[in-house]
C-alpha positions as CSV (number, residue, x, y, z in Angstrom):
1,M,145.3,127.1,73.2
2,L,142.9,125.5,75.7
3,P,139.2,125.7,74.8
4,D,137.0,128.1,77.0
5,H,135.2,125.1,78.6
6,L,135.3,121.4,78.7
7,P,132.4,119.3,76.9
8,A,129.7,117.8,78.7
9,P,129.9,114.0,79.0
10,E,127.6,111.9,76.9
11,L,125.9,109.8,79.6
12,Y,124.2,106.4,79.2
13,L,121.2,107.7,81.4
14,P,118.7,105.1,82.6
15,G,115.1,105.6,81.8
16,T,115.9,107.2,78.2
17,G,114.2,104.6,76.0
18,E,116.4,101.5,76.8
19,P,114.5,98.2,77.4
20,S,114.1,97.0,80.9
21,L,116.2,93.7,80.4
22,G,115.9,90.5,82.7
23,W,119.5,89.8,83.9
24,G,120.8,86.6,85.1
25,I,124.2,86.5,87.1
26,V,126.6,83.7,86.9
27,G,129.3,83.6,89.6
28,P,128.0,85.3,92.7
29,G,131.3,86.9,94.0
30,W,132.5,90.3,95.1
31,I,132.3,92.1,91.7
32,A,129.1,90.4,91.2
33,G,127.6,91.8,94.2
34,E,128.9,95.3,93.3
35,F,127.2,95.1,90.1
36,A,123.8,93.9,91.2
37,T,123.8,96.6,93.9
38,A,124.6,99.3,91.0
39,L,121.9,97.9,88.8
40,R,119.4,97.9,91.8
41,Q,120.0,101.5,92.6
42,H,120.9,103.3,89.6
43,T,119.5,101.4,86.4
44,A,116.0,100.5,85.0
45,Q,117.4,96.8,84.7
46,R,116.2,93.9,86.6
47,V,118.4,91.0,88.1
48,V,116.0,87.9,88.0
49,A,118.2,85.1,88.8
50,V,121.7,84.0,90.1
51,A,123.3,80.9,89.5
52,S,126.4,79.2,91.2
53,R,127.6,75.4,91.5
54,S,126.8,76.1,95.1
55,A,123.0,76.4,95.6
56,E,123.6,77.7,99.2
57,R,126.1,80.4,98.0
58,A,123.4,81.4,95.2
59,A,120.7,81.6,97.8
60,A,122.7,83.9,100.1
61,F,123.7,86.2,97.3
62,A,119.9,86.3,96.4
63,A,118.8,87.1,99.7
64,T,121.4,89.9,100.0
65,H,120.4,91.7,96.7
66,G,116.7,90.9,96.5
67,I,117.0,88.3,93.5
68,E,113.8,86.2,93.3
69,H,115.4,83.0,91.8
70,A,118.7,81.3,93.2
71,L,119.8,78.3,91.1
72,G,122.3,75.6,91.5
73,S,123.5,75.5,88.0
74,T,124.3,77.8,84.7
75,E,121.9,75.5,82.8
76,Q,119.0,76.1,84.9
77,L,119.6,80.0,84.6
78,L,120.1,79.6,80.7
79,D,116.8,77.8,80.5
80,R,114.8,80.7,81.9
81,P,112.9,82.6,79.2
82,D,112.8,85.9,81.6
83,V,116.8,86.0,81.5
84,D,117.6,88.4,78.4
85,V,121.3,88.8,79.5
86,V,123.5,86.8,81.3
87,Y,126.4,88.7,83.1
88,I,129.4,86.2,83.8
89,A,131.4,87.1,86.8
90,T,133.4,83.9,87.4
91,P,137.1,83.4,87.2
92,Q,138.4,84.2,83.8
93,S,139.3,80.5,83.0
94,E,135.6,79.8,82.8
95,H,134.6,82.8,80.5
96,L,134.9,81.0,77.4
97,A,132.9,77.9,78.3
98,L,130.4,79.9,80.0
99,G,130.2,82.5,77.3
100,L,129.7,80.0,74.5
101,A,126.9,78.3,76.4
102,A,125.0,81.5,76.9
103,I,125.4,82.6,73.4
104,A,124.0,79.1,72.3
105,A,121.1,79.5,74.5
106,G,120.2,82.9,72.6
107,K,121.1,85.1,75.4
108,H,122.8,88.6,75.2
109,V,126.2,88.2,77.3
110,L,128.2,90.7,79.4
111,V,131.5,89.1,80.4
112,E,133.6,90.5,83.2
113,K,137.0,91.6,82.0
114,P,139.1,90.1,80.6
115,V,136.5,88.6,78.3
116,A,138.7,85.5,78.1
117,L,142.4,84.1,78.7
118,S,143.6,85.0,75.2
119,A,143.1,86.8,72.0
120,A,142.3,83.5,70.3
121,E,139.6,82.6,73.0
122,A,138.0,86.2,72.6
123,R,138.1,85.8,68.8
124,T,136.2,82.5,69.3
125,L,133.5,84.2,71.4
126,A,133.1,87.1,69.0
127,D,132.6,84.7,66.1
128,A,129.8,82.8,68.0
129,A,128.1,85.9,69.0
130,R,128.2,87.3,65.4
131,S,126.8,84.0,64.1
132,A,124.1,83.8,66.7
133,G,123.1,87.6,66.2
134,V,123.3,88.2,70.0
135,L,125.2,91.0,71.8
136,L,128.4,90.1,73.3
137,M,130.2,92.7,75.4
138,E,133.3,92.7,77.7
139,A,132.5,94.4,80.9
140,L,135.4,96.9,80.7
141,W,133.4,99.4,82.7
142,S,135.9,102.3,82.3
143,R,134.9,102.9,78.6
144,Y,131.2,103.8,79.6
145,L,132.2,106.3,82.5
146,P,131.6,109.8,81.9
147,Q,135.5,111.0,81.9
148,A,135.9,108.5,79.0
149,S,133.3,110.3,76.8
150,V,134.7,113.5,77.6
151,L,138.2,112.3,76.9
152,R,137.1,110.8,73.4
153,R,135.5,114.2,72.5
154,L,138.7,116.1,73.2
155,L,140.8,113.7,71.3
156,A,138.2,114.0,68.3
157,D,138.3,117.5,68.3
158,G,142.1,117.8,68.4
159,V,142.5,119.7,71.4
160,L,145.5,117.8,72.5
161,G,147.4,118.3,69.1
162,D,149.4,115.2,68.1
163,V,149.1,112.7,70.7
164,R,152.6,111.2,71.7
165,A,152.3,109.5,75.1
166,V,150.0,107.5,77.2
167,L,151.5,106.9,80.7
168,A,149.4,104.8,83.1
169,D,149.8,102.4,85.9
170,H,147.6,99.8,87.8
171,G,149.3,98.2,90.9
172,Q,147.4,96.5,93.9
173,A,149.2,94.8,97.0
174,I,147.7,91.4,96.6
175,T,148.4,89.0,99.5
176,P,150.9,86.6,98.3
177,D,148.9,83.4,98.9
178,P,149.3,80.7,96.3
179,G,145.7,79.9,96.6
180,H,144.5,83.4,95.7
181,R,143.1,83.3,92.1
182,L,145.6,86.2,90.9
183,Y,148.5,83.8,92.0
184,R,147.1,80.8,89.9
185,P,147.9,80.4,86.4
186,E,145.2,77.9,85.9
187,L,142.5,80.7,86.8
188,G,144.1,83.2,84.6
189,G,146.1,84.8,87.3
190,G,148.8,87.7,87.0
191,A,148.7,91.3,87.1
192,L,148.4,91.9,83.4
193,L,145.2,90.2,82.6
194,D,143.4,91.4,85.8
195,L,144.9,94.9,86.4
196,G,147.1,95.8,83.5
197,I,144.1,95.5,81.0
198,Y,142.9,99.0,82.3
199,P,146.2,100.8,81.2
200,V,146.1,98.7,78.1
201,Q,142.5,99.5,77.2
202,L,143.2,103.2,77.7
203,A,146.2,103.1,75.3
204,S,143.9,101.2,72.7
205,M,141.3,103.7,73.1
206,V,143.9,106.7,72.3
207,F,146.1,105.1,69.7
208,G,144.6,101.9,68.6
209,T,146.5,98.6,68.0
210,P,150.3,99.2,68.7
211,R,152.9,98.3,66.1
212,G,155.1,96.8,68.7
213,V,155.1,95.5,72.2
214,T,158.0,95.3,74.6
215,A,157.6,93.8,78.1
216,S,160.0,93.8,81.2
217,G,159.1,92.4,84.6
218,G,159.0,89.6,86.8
219,M,157.1,86.3,87.5
220,T,155.8,84.8,90.8
221,A,156.9,81.5,92.1
222,T,153.6,80.2,91.0
223,G,154.1,81.2,87.3
224,V,152.1,84.3,86.7
225,D,153.3,87.8,85.9
226,A,154.0,89.7,89.2
227,Y,154.8,93.2,87.7
228,S,155.7,94.7,84.4
229,T,156.4,97.7,82.4
230,V,155.0,97.3,78.9
231,V,156.0,99.9,76.3
232,L,153.9,100.0,73.1
233,D,155.1,101.3,70.0
234,Q,152.4,103.2,68.4
235,G,154.3,104.6,65.4
236,Q,154.8,108.2,64.3
237,G,156.9,109.0,67.4
238,A,154.2,107.9,69.8
239,Q,154.5,105.4,72.7
240,A,152.4,104.0,75.7
241,T,154.3,103.1,78.8
242,L,152.2,101.0,81.1
243,Y,152.9,99.3,84.6
244,S,150.9,96.7,86.4
245,S,151.7,94.7,89.6
246,I,150.2,92.5,92.3
247,L,152.9,93.2,94.5
248,T,152.4,96.8,95.4
249,R,149.7,99.6,95.3
250,T,150.7,102.4,92.9
251,P,149.0,105.7,92.4
252,M,146.9,104.2,89.4
253,T,146.9,107.5,87.6
254,A,147.0,108.3,83.9
255,V,148.5,110.8,81.5
256,V,147.6,111.3,77.7
257,A,150.0,113.9,76.4
258,G,149.9,115.7,73.0
259,S,151.8,118.5,71.4
260,E,149.3,121.1,72.4
261,A,147.9,119.8,75.7
262,T,147.9,117.0,78.2
263,I,145.2,115.4,80.2
264,T,146.1,114.0,83.8
265,L,143.4,111.6,85.1
266,D,143.5,111.4,88.9
267,G,143.6,108.1,90.4
268,P,142.2,105.5,90.3
269,F,141.7,106.5,86.7
270,Y,139.6,103.6,85.8
271,V,136.6,104.3,88.3
272,P,134.6,107.7,88.1
273,T,137.1,110.3,88.4
274,S,138.3,113.9,87.6
275,F,141.1,115.2,85.3
276,T,143.1,118.1,84.6
277,L,143.7,119.5,81.1
278,S,146.9,121.5,80.9
279,S,148.4,123.7,78.3
280,A,151.6,122.4,76.7
281,D,153.2,125.6,77.7
282,H,155.3,125.9,80.7
283,A,153.3,127.2,83.5
284,G,150.3,127.6,81.0
285,P,146.6,127.6,81.6
286,T,144.6,124.5,83.1
287,L,141.1,123.4,83.2
288,T,139.7,120.9,85.6
289,W,136.8,118.6,84.8
290,E,134.7,117.0,87.7
291,D,132.3,114.2,87.3
292,P,128.9,116.0,87.4
293,T,126.9,112.8,88.5
294,D,126.3,111.5,91.8
295,L,127.8,108.2,90.9
296,R,131.1,107.2,92.6
297,L,133.3,104.1,92.9
298,F,131.4,101.0,91.9
299,D,128.1,102.8,91.5
300,G,129.8,103.4,88.1
301,L,129.1,99.8,87.1
302,S,125.7,101.1,86.3
303,W,126.8,102.9,83.1
304,E,127.9,99.7,81.4
305,A,124.7,98.1,82.2
306,T,122.4,100.8,80.8
307,A,124.8,101.1,77.8
308,L,124.4,97.5,77.1
309,A,120.5,97.8,77.3
310,Q,120.5,100.7,74.9
311,F,122.8,98.9,72.6
312,V,120.2,96.0,72.7
313,G,117.5,98.3,72.2
314,D,119.1,99.8,69.0
315,G,119.4,96.3,67.7
316,R,123.4,96.1,68.1
317,T,125.2,93.2,68.6
318,E,128.5,94.9,70.0
319,S,129.6,98.0,71.6
320,P,130.4,100.8,69.5
321,V,132.8,102.3,72.1
322,H,134.5,98.9,72.7
323,T,134.1,96.8,69.7
324,L,134.7,93.0,69.7
325,D,137.6,93.7,67.3
326,E,139.2,95.9,69.6
327,T,138.4,93.5,72.5
328,V,140.5,90.8,70.5
329,S,143.4,93.4,69.8
330,I,143.7,94.4,73.5
331,L,144.0,90.8,74.5
332,A,146.6,90.2,71.7
333,T,148.5,93.0,73.3
334,I,148.5,91.4,76.5
335,D,149.4,87.9,75.0
336,A,152.5,89.5,73.6
337,A,153.5,91.0,76.7
338,R,152.7,87.9,78.9
339,A,154.6,85.7,76.4
340,Q,158.0,87.8,76.8
341,L,157.7,87.9,80.5
342,A,157.2,84.0,80.7
343,A,160.3,83.6,78.3
344,A,162.7,86.0,80.3
């Protein structure tokens, strides 16, 4: 039986006591631009500096986003006392080295997903952050969106009954250019690390660490995974079936199905979106949940920034909704799937 109404989301609202931190951005690319815009428009956070190997690129980014200091090296940014948090938005092949440098400088760190190229690298970052007593967080923004908190509450309240299946896909038609970062193995290319991480993290949020991983798919001529279906054995009759591709655009929807009810997240499921809660009975009742905020698409990046500031203000050194251990576990699942695809 469905509830009479759906719960309100627990929002990471700006101006609710979190510190206004000084942020430094490393890697002034497209996603960093969306992030800087979201911070400026929807948070109490301050971007004070941006760094790039190209001083000209840093200067152009700073001019576009109203950032006072444009720097030609990460070292200059890490030396600044007004930088409390470093947001790393470079290709994932650089995440480990840059993350370790920021941690060693005593900065809190938000690293774009994936936090590193492998579970082993992620564990190295987590160990360093714990030793230094700074907050390390993967910028897996889906965890901080309004619909994610409602989904967690419905699962915790047992509304879905025994959860048996997660079905999710993320495919984008990326131009097959050997120079594109997603086609370059040395930059951590491939569908799973960049796109498949969203379905995998959803399965992890619902089920936890899988008991087994089975992957089937294909590789590009450059040696990265082009597409795959990954089936996760979650035990007790539960499975997650997850598809990712850099060859074709897919609906990017997600389903969480239980014995009593099913949630269907509208695509793209990893951005601010709506969902439908349906009774398990054929032609049974449904409830529709709509995001009550005005934040859409990449405005939603602001939620993770405010969340990080709240965690810092609370004295935390990791995210309670996406822990460092889970960050490592998700990459271990992707490691296993990538290894099977490469060996096929």
